[in-house]
Jmol script that loads the backbone (N, CA, C; Angstrom):
load data "model"
ATOM      1  N   MET A   1     -12.120  16.988 -29.840  1.00  0.00           N
ATOM      2  CA  MET A   1     -11.090  16.088 -29.496  1.00  0.00           C
ATOM      3  C   MET A   1     -11.235  14.734 -29.844  1.00  0.00           C
ATOM      4  N   ASP A   2     -10.471  13.996 -30.353  1.00  0.00           N
ATOM      5  CA  ASP A   2     -10.709  12.623 -30.933  1.00  0.00           C
ATOM      6  C   ASP A   2     -10.041  11.753 -29.725  1.00  0.00           C
ATOM      7  N   PHE A   3     -10.846  10.915 -28.999  1.00  0.00           N
ATOM      8  CA  PHE A   3     -10.314   9.959 -27.939  1.00  0.00           C
ATOM      9  C   PHE A   3     -10.575   8.651 -28.567  1.00  0.00           C
ATOM     10  N   SER A   4     -10.607   8.414 -29.687  1.00  0.00           N
ATOM     11  CA  SER A   4     -10.734   6.943 -30.308  1.00  0.00           C
ATOM     12  C   SER A   4      -9.573   5.939 -30.002  1.00  0.00           C
ATOM     13  N   SER A   5      -8.382   6.767 -29.864  1.00  0.00           N
ATOM     14  CA  SER A   5      -7.376   5.819 -29.732  1.00  0.00           C
ATOM     15  C   SER A   5      -7.138   5.554 -28.209  1.00  0.00           C
ATOM     16  N   VAL A   6      -7.871   6.147 -27.317  1.00  0.00           N
ATOM     17  CA  VAL A   6      -7.428   6.057 -25.929  1.00  0.00           C
ATOM     18  C   VAL A   6      -8.085   4.569 -25.495  1.00  0.00           C
ATOM     19  N   LYS A   7      -7.278   3.866 -24.768  1.00  0.00           N
ATOM     20  CA  LYS A   7      -7.780   2.471 -24.257  1.00  0.00           C
ATOM     21  C   LYS A   7      -8.542   3.079 -23.075  1.00  0.00           C
ATOM     22  N   ARG A   8      -9.815   2.084 -22.976  1.00  0.00           N
ATOM     23  CA  ARG A   8     -10.877   2.438 -21.906  1.00  0.00           C
ATOM     24  C   ARG A   8     -10.167   1.616 -20.905  1.00  0.00           C
ATOM     25  N   MET A   9     -10.479   1.998 -19.495  1.00  0.00           N
ATOM     26  CA  MET A   9     -10.088   1.644 -18.156  1.00  0.00           C
ATOM     27  C   MET A   9     -10.985   0.393 -17.930  1.00  0.00           C
ATOM     28  N   ASP A  10     -10.480  -0.612 -17.463  1.00  0.00           N
ATOM     29  CA  ASP A  10     -11.359  -1.748 -17.165  1.00  0.00           C
ATOM     30  C   ASP A  10     -11.940  -1.478 -15.775  1.00  0.00           C
ATOM     31  N   MET A  11     -13.146  -1.211 -15.601  1.00  0.00           N
ATOM     32  CA  MET A  11     -13.738  -1.056 -14.353  1.00  0.00           C
ATOM     33  C   MET A  11     -14.685  -2.130 -13.829  1.00  0.00           C
ATOM     34  N   SER A  12     -14.519  -3.407 -14.271  1.00  0.00           N
ATOM     35  CA  SER A  12     -15.373  -4.656 -13.920  1.00  0.00           C
ATOM     36  C   SER A  12     -15.103  -4.896 -12.283  1.00  0.00           C
ATOM     37  N   LEU A  13     -16.039  -5.574 -11.796  1.00  0.00           N
ATOM     38  CA  LEU A  13     -16.011  -5.670 -10.230  1.00  0.00           C
ATOM     39  C   LEU A  13     -14.625  -6.359 -10.014  1.00  0.00           C
ATOM     40  N   GLY A  14     -14.219  -7.247 -10.834  1.00  0.00           N
ATOM     41  CA  GLY A  14     -12.942  -7.978 -10.438  1.00  0.00           C
ATOM     42  C   GLY A  14     -11.821  -6.964 -10.370  1.00  0.00           C
ATOM     43  N   LYS A  15     -11.853  -6.212 -11.336  1.00  0.00           N
ATOM     44  CA  LYS A  15     -10.546  -5.030 -11.489  1.00  0.00           C
ATOM     45  C   LYS A  15     -10.766  -4.155 -10.311  1.00  0.00           C
ATOM     46  N   VAL A  16     -11.895  -3.744  -9.867  1.00  0.00           N
ATOM     47  CA  VAL A  16     -11.938  -2.755  -8.719  1.00  0.00           C
ATOM     48  C   VAL A  16     -11.758  -3.449  -7.385  1.00  0.00           C
ATOM     49  N   LYS A  17     -12.187  -4.713  -7.354  1.00  0.00           N
ATOM     50  CA  LYS A  17     -11.665  -5.550  -6.011  1.00  0.00           C
ATOM     51  C   LYS A  17     -10.103  -5.649  -6.009  1.00  0.00           C
ATOM     52  N   GLU A  18      -9.577  -5.829  -7.082  1.00  0.00           N
ATOM     53  CA  GLU A  18      -8.101  -6.070  -7.209  1.00  0.00           C
ATOM     54  C   GLU A  18      -7.309  -4.901  -6.744  1.00  0.00           C
ATOM     55  N   GLN A  19      -8.012  -3.548  -7.243  1.00  0.00           N
ATOM     56  CA  GLN A  19      -7.402  -2.303  -6.835  1.00  0.00           C
ATOM     57  C   GLN A  19      -7.697  -2.094  -5.419  1.00  0.00           C
ATOM     58  N   ALA A  20      -8.780  -2.402  -5.061  1.00  0.00           N
ATOM     59  CA  ALA A  20      -8.866  -2.238  -3.532  1.00  0.00           C
ATOM     60  C   ALA A  20      -8.052  -2.929  -2.674  1.00  0.00           C
ATOM     61  N   ALA A  21      -7.698  -4.005  -3.239  1.00  0.00           N
ATOM     62  CA  ALA A  21      -6.642  -5.140  -2.525  1.00  0.00           C
ATOM     63  C   ALA A  21      -5.412  -4.299  -2.497  1.00  0.00           C
ATOM     64  N   LEU A  22      -4.854  -3.814  -3.667  1.00  0.00           N
ATOM     65  CA  LEU A  22      -3.675  -3.273  -3.775  1.00  0.00           C
ATOM     66  C   LEU A  22      -3.639  -2.018  -2.811  1.00  0.00           C
ATOM     67  N   SER A  23      -4.836  -1.211  -2.981  1.00  0.00           N
ATOM     68  CA  SER A  23      -4.883  -0.153  -1.771  1.00  0.00           C
ATOM     69  C   SER A  23      -4.374  -0.446  -0.345  1.00  0.00           C
ATOM     70  N   ALA A  24      -5.284  -1.520  -0.064  1.00  0.00           N
ATOM     71  CA  ALA A  24      -5.056  -2.075   1.364  1.00  0.00           C
ATOM     72  C   ALA A  24      -3.608  -2.670   1.497  1.00  0.00           C
ATOM     73  N   ASN A  25      -2.974  -3.298   0.650  1.00  0.00           N
ATOM     74  CA  ASN A  25      -1.746  -3.815   0.642  1.00  0.00           C
ATOM     75  C   ASN A  25      -0.709  -2.719   0.730  1.00  0.00           C
ATOM     76  N   SER A  26      -1.002  -1.473   0.241  1.00  0.00           N
ATOM     77  CA  SER A  26       0.044  -0.321   0.600  1.00  0.00           C
ATOM     78  C   SER A  26       0.288   0.101   1.901  1.00  0.00           C
ATOM     79  N   TYR A  27      -0.606  -0.311   2.624  1.00  0.00           N
ATOM     80  CA  TYR A  27      -0.457  -0.042   4.299  1.00  0.00           C
ATOM     81  C   TYR A  27       0.597  -0.712   4.959  1.00  0.00           C
ATOM     82  N   LYS A  28       1.292  -1.757   4.174  1.00  0.00           N
ATOM     83  CA  LYS A  28       2.281  -2.268   4.841  1.00  0.00           C
ATOM     84  C   LYS A  28       3.717  -1.870   4.262  1.00  0.00           C
ATOM     85  N   GLU A  29       4.607  -2.132   4.918  1.00  0.00           N
ATOM     86  CA  GLU A  29       5.974  -1.713   4.674  1.00  0.00           C
ATOM     87  C   GLU A  29       6.507  -2.523   3.750  1.00  0.00           C
ATOM     88  N   HIS A  30       7.057  -2.032   2.540  1.00  0.00           N
ATOM     89  CA  HIS A  30       7.608  -2.821   1.348  1.00  0.00           C
ATOM     90  C   HIS A  30       8.980  -2.519   1.044  1.00  0.00           C
ATOM     91  N   TYR A  31       9.596  -3.340   0.252  1.00  0.00           N
ATOM     92  CA  TYR A  31      11.018  -2.965  -0.416  1.00  0.00           C
ATOM     93  C   TYR A  31      10.834  -3.084  -1.925  1.00  0.00           C
ATOM     94  N   VAL A  32      11.632  -2.414  -2.458  1.00  0.00           N
ATOM     95  CA  VAL A  32      11.796  -2.745  -3.979  1.00  0.00           C
ATOM     96  C   VAL A  32      12.248  -3.992  -4.310  1.00  0.00           C
ATOM     97  N   GLY A  33      11.504  -4.859  -5.329  1.00  0.00           N
ATOM     98  CA  GLY A  33      11.705  -6.080  -5.723  1.00  0.00           C
ATOM     99  C   GLY A  33      10.953  -7.039  -4.970  1.00  0.00           C
ATOM    100  N   GLU A  34      10.399  -6.665  -3.874  1.00  0.00           N
ATOM    101  CA  GLU A  34       9.247  -7.714  -3.086  1.00  0.00           C
ATOM    102  C   GLU A  34       8.221  -8.207  -4.222  1.00  0.00           C
ATOM    103  N   LYS A  35       7.920  -9.396  -3.968  1.00  0.00           N
ATOM    104  CA  LYS A  35       6.625  -9.962  -4.795  1.00  0.00           C
ATOM    105  C   LYS A  35       5.604 -10.067  -3.634  1.00  0.00           C
ATOM    106  N   VAL A  36       4.467  -9.706  -4.188  1.00  0.00           N
ATOM    107  CA  VAL A  36       3.252  -9.860  -3.431  1.00  0.00           C
ATOM    108  C   VAL A  36       2.148 -10.426  -4.392  1.00  0.00           C
ATOM    109  N   THR A  37       1.358 -11.165  -3.619  1.00  0.00           N
ATOM    110  CA  THR A  37       0.155 -11.793  -4.344  1.00  0.00           C
ATOM    111  C   THR A  37      -1.084 -11.067  -4.030  1.00  0.00           C
ATOM    112  N   ILE A  38      -1.851 -10.658  -5.078  1.00  0.00           N
ATOM    113  CA  ILE A  38      -3.080  -9.746  -4.702  1.00  0.00           C
ATOM    114  C   ILE A  38      -4.143 -10.638  -5.598  1.00  0.00           C
ATOM    115  N   ASN A  39      -5.153 -11.107  -4.874  1.00  0.00           N
ATOM    116  CA  ASN A  39      -6.085 -11.776  -5.520  1.00  0.00           C
ATOM    117  C   ASN A  39      -5.788 -12.934  -6.622  1.00  0.00           C
ATOM    118  N   GLY A  40      -4.849 -13.643  -6.263  1.00  0.00           N
ATOM    119  CA  GLY A  40      -4.149 -14.649  -7.116  1.00  0.00           C
ATOM    120  C   GLY A  40      -3.199 -14.088  -8.245  1.00  0.00           C
ATOM    121  N   ASN A  41      -2.957 -12.683  -8.296  1.00  0.00           N
ATOM    122  CA  ASN A  41      -2.166 -12.173  -9.388  1.00  0.00           C
ATOM    123  C   ASN A  41      -0.736 -11.744  -8.512  1.00  0.00           C
ATOM    124  N   SER A  42       0.291 -11.904  -9.294  1.00  0.00           N
ATOM    125  CA  SER A  42       1.538 -11.634  -8.778  1.00  0.00           C
ATOM    126  C   SER A  42       2.072 -10.375  -9.212  1.00  0.00           C
ATOM    127  N   TYR A  43       2.410  -9.507  -8.144  1.00  0.00           N
ATOM    128  CA  TYR A  43       2.916  -8.143  -8.407  1.00  0.00           C
ATOM    129  C   TYR A  43       4.372  -7.940  -7.887  1.00  0.00           C
ATOM    130  N   VAL A  44       5.028  -7.045  -8.514  1.00  0.00           N
ATOM    131  CA  VAL A  44       6.270  -6.796  -7.987  1.00  0.00           C
ATOM    132  C   VAL A  44       6.261  -5.379  -7.424  1.00  0.00           C
ATOM    133  N   VAL A  45       7.068  -5.197  -6.322  1.00  0.00           N
ATOM    134  CA  VAL A  45       6.995  -3.731  -5.905  1.00  0.00           C
ATOM    135  C   VAL A  45       8.353  -2.913  -6.667  1.00  0.00           C
ATOM    136  N   GLU A  46       7.923  -2.033  -7.313  1.00  0.00           N
ATOM    137  CA  GLU A  46       8.746  -1.364  -8.204  1.00  0.00           C
ATOM    138  C   GLU A  46       9.437   0.033  -7.591  1.00  0.00           C
ATOM    139  N   LYS A  47       8.601   0.427  -6.612  1.00  0.00           N
ATOM    140  CA  LYS A  47       8.985   1.631  -6.048  1.00  0.00           C
ATOM    141  C   LYS A  47       8.226   1.881  -4.580  1.00  0.00           C
ATOM    142  N   PHE A  48       8.793   2.292  -3.578  1.00  0.00           N
ATOM    143  CA  PHE A  48       8.046   2.468  -2.318  1.00  0.00           C
ATOM    144  C   PHE A  48       8.820   3.608  -1.590  1.00  0.00           C
ATOM    145  N   THR A  49       7.732   4.356  -0.926  1.00  0.00           N
ATOM    146  CA  THR A  49       8.422   5.774  -0.060  1.00  0.00           C
ATOM    147  C   THR A  49       7.147   5.602   1.225  1.00  0.00           C
ATOM    148  N   ASN A  50       7.861   5.996   2.338  1.00  0.00           N
ATOM    149  CA  ASN A  50       7.321   6.429   3.433  1.00  0.00           C
ATOM    150  C   ASN A  50       7.958   7.436   4.160  1.00  0.00           C
ATOM    151  N   SER A  51       7.572   8.669   4.094  1.00  0.00           N
ATOM    152  CA  SER A  51       8.182   9.766   4.555  1.00  0.00           C
ATOM    153  C   SER A  51       7.845   9.840   6.099  1.00  0.00           C
ATOM    154  N   LYS A  52       8.700   9.838   7.251  1.00  0.00           N
ATOM    155  CA  LYS A  52       8.434  10.014   8.299  1.00  0.00           C
ATOM    156  C   LYS A  52       8.126  11.399   8.735  1.00  0.00           C
ATOM    157  N   ASP A  53       8.691  12.414   8.014  1.00  0.00           N
ATOM    158  CA  ASP A  53       8.600  13.735   8.213  1.00  0.00           C
ATOM    159  C   ASP A  53       7.127  14.253   7.791  1.00  0.00           C
ATOM    160  N   SER A  54       6.537  13.863   6.542  1.00  0.00           N
ATOM    161  CA  SER A  54       5.325  14.421   6.092  1.00  0.00           C
ATOM    162  C   SER A  54       4.180  13.354   6.369  1.00  0.00           C
ATOM    163  N   GLY A  55       4.658  12.090   6.537  1.00  0.00           N
ATOM    164  CA  GLY A  55       3.429  11.094   6.793  1.00  0.00           C
ATOM    165  C   GLY A  55       3.029  10.515   5.433  1.00  0.00           C
ATOM    166  N   PHE A  56       3.769  11.103   4.295  1.00  0.00           N
ATOM    167  CA  PHE A  56       3.356  10.467   2.915  1.00  0.00           C
ATOM    168  C   PHE A  56       3.959   9.214   2.688  1.00  0.00           C
ATOM    169  N   SER A  57       3.113   8.248   2.101  1.00  0.00           N
ATOM    170  CA  SER A  57       3.465   7.007   1.727  1.00  0.00           C
ATOM    171  C   SER A  57       2.770   6.461   0.429  1.00  0.00           C
ATOM    172  N   ALA A  58       3.525   5.872  -0.403  1.00  0.00           N
ATOM    173  CA  ALA A  58       2.989   5.324  -1.597  1.00  0.00           C
ATOM    174  C   ALA A  58       3.638   3.963  -1.943  1.00  0.00           C
ATOM    175  N   THR A  59       3.141   3.300  -3.026  1.00  0.00           N
ATOM    176  CA  THR A  59       3.817   2.097  -3.422  1.00  0.00           C
ATOM    177  C   THR A  59       3.501   2.043  -4.958  1.00  0.00           C
ATOM    178  N   LEU A  60       4.482   1.695  -5.788  1.00  0.00           N
ATOM    179  CA  LEU A  60       4.397   1.433  -7.071  1.00  0.00           C
ATOM    180  C   LEU A  60       4.424  -0.159  -7.329  1.00  0.00           C
ATOM    181  N   TYR A  61       3.268  -0.482  -7.935  1.00  0.00           N
ATOM    182  CA  TYR A  61       3.112  -2.069  -8.049  1.00  0.00           C
ATOM    183  C   TYR A  61       3.273  -2.163  -9.557  1.00  0.00           C
ATOM    184  N   ARG A  62       3.885  -3.369 -10.008  1.00  0.00           N
ATOM    185  CA  ARG A  62       3.626  -3.926 -11.418  1.00  0.00           C
ATOM    186  C   ARG A  62       3.289  -5.280 -11.467  1.00  0.00           C
ATOM    187  N   LYS A  63       2.324  -5.473 -12.098  1.00  0.00           N
ATOM    188  CA  LYS A  63       1.731  -6.780 -12.325  1.00  0.00           C
ATOM    189  C   LYS A  63       2.585  -7.640 -13.327  1.00  0.00           C
ATOM    190  N   GLU A  64       2.976  -8.790 -12.801  1.00  0.00           N
ATOM    191  CA  GLU A  64       4.019  -9.483 -13.578  1.00  0.00           C
ATOM    192  C   GLU A  64       3.391 -10.058 -14.955  1.00  0.00           C
ATOM    193  N   ASN A  65       2.381 -10.435 -15.010  1.00  0.00           N
ATOM    194  CA  ASN A  65       1.998 -11.125 -16.381  1.00  0.00           C
ATOM    195  C   ASN A  65       1.506 -10.132 -17.494  1.00  0.00           C
ATOM    196  N   THR A  66       1.195  -8.801 -16.950  1.00  0.00           N
ATOM    197  CA  THR A  66       0.693  -7.693 -18.040  1.00  0.00           C
ATOM    198  C   THR A  66       1.567  -6.697 -18.051  1.00  0.00           C
ATOM    199  N   ASN A  67       2.621  -6.429 -16.864  1.00  0.00           N
ATOM    200  CA  ASN A  67       3.274  -5.159 -16.812  1.00  0.00           C
ATOM    201  C   ASN A  67       2.569  -4.001 -16.726  1.00  0.00           C
ATOM    202  N   GLU A  68       1.408  -4.387 -16.234  1.00  0.00           N
ATOM    203  CA  GLU A  68       0.263  -2.894 -15.797  1.00  0.00           C
ATOM    204  C   GLU A  68       0.847  -2.536 -14.544  1.00  0.00           C
ATOM    205  N   TYR A  69       1.085  -1.124 -14.567  1.00  0.00           N
ATOM    206  CA  TYR A  69       1.492  -0.618 -13.225  1.00  0.00           C
ATOM    207  C   TYR A  69       0.223   0.240 -12.542  1.00  0.00           C
ATOM    208  N   THR A  70       0.410   0.035 -11.187  1.00  0.00           N
ATOM    209  CA  THR A  70      -0.508   0.789 -10.257  1.00  0.00           C
ATOM    210  C   THR A  70       0.248   1.724  -9.141  1.00  0.00           C
ATOM    211  N   ILE A  71      -0.014   2.942  -9.062  1.00  0.00           N
ATOM    212  CA  ILE A  71       0.319   3.573  -7.914  1.00  0.00           C
ATOM    213  C   ILE A  71      -0.675   3.784  -6.827  1.00  0.00           C
ATOM    214  N   ALA A  72      -0.486   3.147  -5.384  1.00  0.00           N
ATOM    215  CA  ALA A  72      -1.329   3.173  -4.354  1.00  0.00           C
ATOM    216  C   ALA A  72      -0.760   4.052  -3.428  1.00  0.00           C
ATOM    217  N   TYR A  73      -1.486   5.194  -3.152  1.00  0.00           N
ATOM    218  CA  TYR A  73      -1.264   6.184  -2.200  1.00  0.00           C
ATOM    219  C   TYR A  73      -1.959   5.816  -0.770  1.00  0.00           C
ATOM    220  N   ARG A  74      -1.342   5.872   0.374  1.00  0.00           N
ATOM    221  CA  ARG A  74      -1.868   5.588   1.677  1.00  0.00           C
ATOM    222  C   ARG A  74      -2.613   6.693   2.124  1.00  0.00           C
ATOM    223  N   GLY A  75      -3.611   6.586   2.828  1.00  0.00           N
ATOM    224  CA  GLY A  75      -4.469   7.580   3.374  1.00  0.00           C
ATOM    225  C   GLY A  75      -4.167   7.945   4.648  1.00  0.00           C
ATOM    226  N   THR A  76      -4.954   8.470   5.528  1.00  0.00           N
ATOM    227  CA  THR A  76      -4.690   8.783   6.784  1.00  0.00           C
ATOM    228  C   THR A  76      -4.625   7.501   7.760  1.00  0.00           C
ATOM    229  N   GLU A  77      -3.669   7.483   8.534  1.00  0.00           N
ATOM    230  CA  GLU A  77      -3.484   6.342   9.581  1.00  0.00           C
ATOM    231  C   GLU A  77      -3.642   7.005  11.019  1.00  0.00           C
ATOM    232  N   PHE A  78      -4.647   6.810  11.653  1.00  0.00           N
ATOM    233  CA  PHE A  78      -4.942   7.503  12.891  1.00  0.00           C
ATOM    234  C   PHE A  78      -3.977   6.659  13.881  1.00  0.00           C
ATOM    235  N   LYS A  79      -3.960   5.442  13.839  1.00  0.00           N
ATOM    236  CA  LYS A  79      -3.268   4.452  14.985  1.00  0.00           C
ATOM    237  C   LYS A  79      -1.838   4.370  14.627  1.00  0.00           C
ATOM    238  N   GLU A  80      -1.540   4.531  13.561  1.00  0.00           N
ATOM    239  CA  GLU A  80       0.131   4.192  13.113  1.00  0.00           C
ATOM    240  C   GLU A  80       0.962   5.521  13.287  1.00  0.00           C
ATOM    241  N   ASP A  81       0.482   6.539  12.769  1.00  0.00           N
ATOM    242  CA  ASP A  81       0.997   7.849  12.540  1.00  0.00           C
ATOM    243  C   ASP A  81       0.222   8.994  12.721  1.00  0.00           C
ATOM    244  N   PHE A  82      -0.594   9.042  14.003  1.00  0.00           N
ATOM    245  CA  PHE A  82      -1.539  10.126  14.420  1.00  0.00           C
ATOM    246  C   PHE A  82      -0.887  11.700  14.017  1.00  0.00           C
ATOM    247  N   TYR A  83       0.227  11.749  14.477  1.00  0.00           N
ATOM    248  CA  TYR A  83       0.859  13.269  14.480  1.00  0.00           C
ATOM    249  C   TYR A  83       1.046  13.712  12.845  1.00  0.00           C
ATOM    250  N   ASN A  84       1.764  12.783  12.395  1.00  0.00           N
ATOM    251  CA  ASN A  84       2.140  13.144  10.774  1.00  0.00           C
ATOM    252  C   ASN A  84       0.935  13.287   9.995  1.00  0.00           C
ATOM    253  N   ASP A  85      -0.034  12.253  10.118  1.00  0.00           N
ATOM    254  CA  ASP A  85      -0.959  12.077   9.233  1.00  0.00           C
ATOM    255  C   ASP A  85      -2.241  12.997   9.554  1.00  0.00           C
ATOM    256  N   LEU A  86      -2.663  13.066  10.777  1.00  0.00           N
ATOM    257  CA  LEU A  86      -3.625  14.138  11.174  1.00  0.00           C
ATOM    258  C   LEU A  86      -3.409  15.414  11.149  1.00  0.00           C
ATOM    259  N   VAL A  87      -2.304  15.506  12.226  1.00  0.00           N
ATOM    260  CA  VAL A  87      -1.983  17.120  12.648  1.00  0.00           C
ATOM    261  C   VAL A  87      -1.208  17.705  11.344  1.00  0.00           C
ATOM    262  N   LYS A  88      -0.072  17.079  11.027  1.00  0.00           N
ATOM    263  CA  LYS A  88       0.984  17.768  10.047  1.00  0.00           C
ATOM    264  C   LYS A  88       0.155  17.915   8.829  1.00  0.00           C
ATOM    265  N   ALA A  89      -0.163  16.703   8.291  1.00  0.00           N
ATOM    266  CA  ALA A  89      -0.906  16.752   6.793  1.00  0.00           C
ATOM    267  C   ALA A  89      -2.358  17.209   6.917  1.00  0.00           C
ATOM    268  N   ASP A  90      -3.214  16.610   7.369  1.00  0.00           N
ATOM    269  CA  ASP A  90      -4.652  17.087   7.423  1.00  0.00           C
ATOM    270  C   ASP A  90      -5.039  18.156   7.976  1.00  0.00           C
ATOM    271  N   LEU A  91      -4.863  18.577   9.317  1.00  0.00           N
ATOM    272  CA  LEU A  91      -5.224  19.814   9.907  1.00  0.00           C
ATOM    273  C   LEU A  91      -4.494  21.000   9.345  1.00  0.00           C
ATOM    274  N   LEU A  92      -3.322  20.949   9.205  1.00  0.00           N
ATOM    275  CA  LEU A  92      -2.510  22.097   8.555  1.00  0.00           C
ATOM    276  C   LEU A  92      -2.879  22.334   7.052  1.00  0.00           C
ATOM    277  N   SER A  93      -3.264  21.335   6.512  1.00  0.00           N
ATOM    278  CA  SER A  93      -3.767  21.512   5.147  1.00  0.00           C
ATOM    279  C   SER A  93      -5.039  22.324   5.122  1.00  0.00           C
ATOM    280  N   GLY A  94      -5.780  22.267   6.080  1.00  0.00           N
ATOM    281  CA  GLY A  94      -6.951  23.118   6.381  1.00  0.00           C
ATOM    282  C   GLY A  94      -6.915  24.383   6.787  1.00  0.00           C
ATOM    283  N   ILE A  95      -5.835  24.395   7.816  1.00  0.00           N
ATOM    284  CA  ILE A  95      -5.563  25.766   8.559  1.00  0.00           C
ATOM    285  C   ILE A  95      -4.820  26.665   7.750  1.00  0.00           C
ATOM    286  N   ILE A  96      -3.678  26.296   7.069  1.00  0.00           N
ATOM    287  CA  ILE A  96      -2.866  27.118   6.241  1.00  0.00           C
ATOM    288  C   ILE A  96      -2.871  26.951   4.818  1.00  0.00           C
ATOM    289  N   ASN A  97      -3.852  26.024   4.412  1.00  0.00           N
ATOM    290  CA  ASN A  97      -4.175  25.886   3.000  1.00  0.00           C
ATOM    291  C   ASN A  97      -2.746  25.586   2.351  1.00  0.00           C
ATOM    292  N   LYS A  98      -2.109  24.625   3.092  1.00  0.00           N
ATOM    293  CA  LYS A  98      -0.973  24.150   2.248  1.00  0.00           C
ATOM    294  C   LYS A  98      -0.814  22.679   2.799  1.00  0.00           C
ATOM    295  N   ASN A  99      -0.853  21.491   1.741  1.00  0.00           N
ATOM    296  CA  ASN A  99      -0.622  20.365   1.984  1.00  0.00           C
ATOM    297  C   ASN A  99       0.858  20.075   2.187  1.00  0.00           C
ATOM    298  N   THR A 100       1.303  19.467   3.243  1.00  0.00           N
ATOM    299  CA  THR A 100       2.706  19.315   3.500  1.00  0.00           C
ATOM    300  C   THR A 100       3.228  17.984   2.811  1.00  0.00           C
ATOM    301  N   GLN A 101       2.172  17.305   2.225  1.00  0.00           N
ATOM    302  CA  GLN A 101       2.561  16.016   1.460  1.00  0.00           C
ATOM    303  C   GLN A 101       2.908  16.265   0.100  1.00  0.00           C
ATOM    304  N   ASN A 102       2.477  17.370  -0.355  1.00  0.00           N
ATOM    305  CA  ASN A 102       2.301  17.522  -1.876  1.00  0.00           C
ATOM    306  C   ASN A 102       3.757  17.476  -2.379  1.00  0.00           C
ATOM    307  N   PRO A 103       4.861  18.092  -1.852  1.00  0.00           N
ATOM    308  CA  PRO A 103       6.068  17.939  -2.374  1.00  0.00           C
ATOM    309  C   PRO A 103       6.688  16.333  -2.637  1.00  0.00           C
ATOM    310  N   ASP A 104       6.278  15.462  -1.386  1.00  0.00           N
ATOM    311  CA  ASP A 104       6.540  14.185  -1.404  1.00  0.00           C
ATOM    312  C   ASP A 104       5.895  13.471  -2.590  1.00  0.00           C
ATOM    313  N   ARG A 105       4.412  13.753  -2.691  1.00  0.00           N
ATOM    314  CA  ARG A 105       3.645  13.170  -3.830  1.00  0.00           C
ATOM    315  C   ARG A 105       4.075  13.329  -5.078  1.00  0.00           C
ATOM    316  N   GLU A 106       4.260  14.721  -5.339  1.00  0.00           N
ATOM    317  CA  GLU A 106       4.811  15.165  -6.689  1.00  0.00           C
ATOM    318  C   GLU A 106       6.275  14.334  -6.965  1.00  0.00           C
ATOM    319  N   LYS A 107       7.147  14.299  -6.091  1.00  0.00           N
ATOM    320  CA  LYS A 107       8.586  13.732  -6.386  1.00  0.00           C
ATOM    321  C   LYS A 107       8.219  12.234  -6.757  1.00  0.00           C
ATOM    322  N   PHE A 108       7.351  11.430  -5.901  1.00  0.00           N
ATOM    323  CA  PHE A 108       7.180  10.033  -6.076  1.00  0.00           C
ATOM    324  C   PHE A 108       6.434   9.920  -7.455  1.00  0.00           C
ATOM    325  N   THR A 109       5.395  10.760  -7.711  1.00  0.00           N
ATOM    326  CA  THR A 109       4.670  10.497  -8.847  1.00  0.00           C
ATOM    327  C   THR A 109       5.618  10.658 -10.230  1.00  0.00           C
ATOM    328  N   LYS A 110       6.273  11.742 -10.218  1.00  0.00           N
ATOM    329  CA  LYS A 110       7.210  12.212 -11.315  1.00  0.00           C
ATOM    330  C   LYS A 110       8.134  10.872 -11.557  1.00  0.00           C
ATOM    331  N   GLU A 111       8.929  10.346 -10.368  1.00  0.00           N
ATOM    332  CA  GLU A 111       9.750   9.398 -10.667  1.00  0.00           C
ATOM    333  C   GLU A 111       9.243   8.098 -10.875  1.00  0.00           C
ATOM    334  N   ALA A 112       8.054   7.807 -10.466  1.00  0.00           N
ATOM    335  CA  ALA A 112       7.310   6.599 -11.074  1.00  0.00           C
ATOM    336  C   ALA A 112       6.863   6.721 -12.608  1.00  0.00           C
ATOM    337  N   ILE A 113       6.413   7.663 -12.852  1.00  0.00           N
ATOM    338  CA  ILE A 113       6.184   7.915 -14.315  1.00  0.00           C
ATOM    339  C   ILE A 113       7.519   7.937 -14.999  1.00  0.00           C
ATOM    340  N   ASN A 114       8.543   8.461 -14.703  1.00  0.00           N
ATOM    341  CA  ASN A 114       9.791   8.179 -15.356  1.00  0.00           C
ATOM    342  C   ASN A 114      10.303   6.815 -15.515  1.00  0.00           C
ATOM    343  N   GLN A 115      10.138   6.095 -14.462  1.00  0.00           N
ATOM    344  CA  GLN A 115      10.521   4.604 -14.276  1.00  0.00           C
ATOM    345  C   GLN A 115       9.773   3.778 -15.281  1.00  0.00           C
ATOM    346  N   ILE A 116       8.449   3.893 -15.240  1.00  0.00           N
ATOM    347  CA  ILE A 116       7.452   3.276 -16.113  1.00  0.00           C
ATOM    348  C   ILE A 116       7.860   3.629 -17.527  1.00  0.00           C
ATOM    349  N   SER A 117       8.159   4.868 -17.771  1.00  0.00           N
ATOM    350  CA  SER A 117       8.429   5.294 -19.300  1.00  0.00           C
ATOM    351  C   SER A 117       9.694   4.398 -19.810  1.00  0.00           C
ATOM    352  N   LYS A 118      10.586   4.531 -18.830  1.00  0.00           N
ATOM    353  CA  LYS A 118      11.698   3.715 -19.289  1.00  0.00           C
ATOM    354  C   LYS A 118      11.558   2.363 -19.646  1.00  0.00           C
ATOM    355  N   ASN A 119      10.743   1.677 -18.911  1.00  0.00           N
ATOM    356  CA  ASN A 119      10.306   0.408 -19.201  1.00  0.00           C
ATOM    357  C   ASN A 119       9.469   0.229 -20.706  1.00  0.00           C
ATOM    358  N   PHE A 120       9.083   1.089 -21.294  1.00  0.00           N
ATOM    359  CA  PHE A 120       8.299   0.969 -22.447  1.00  0.00           C
ATOM    360  C   PHE A 120       9.002   1.585 -23.797  1.00  0.00           C
ATOM    361  N   ARG A 121      10.227   1.801 -23.513  1.00  0.00           N
ATOM    362  CA  ARG A 121      11.268   2.443 -24.517  1.00  0.00           C
ATOM    363  C   ARG A 121      11.688   1.330 -25.397  1.00  0.00           C
TER     364      ARG A 121
END
end "model"
wireframe off; spacefill off
backbone 0.3
color backbone group
């Protein structure tokens, strides 16, 4: 396979810190169109979901000056949503081998990719 045309991902320390800050920011409640500043960079929340049923939550950010997109998925929140995150999502995944958040994750990710694709047409 020829990967010569594939753009290399920026894995500099500054980029990793920025991605970590976006990840931390995704634990806040957001609304579409909200502007957030991460490490001096301006982002717009393009998509947000927080399912009370499954405990799944994710945010799609767009960096304003580059139109770079980042999807940040929340992890387990013991304090905020113990039952949905630990019991329904994590424990049941191990016991019945079924991740209850997968349908929400797949839906969010597909919709985010479609939304991003429209912006590049």
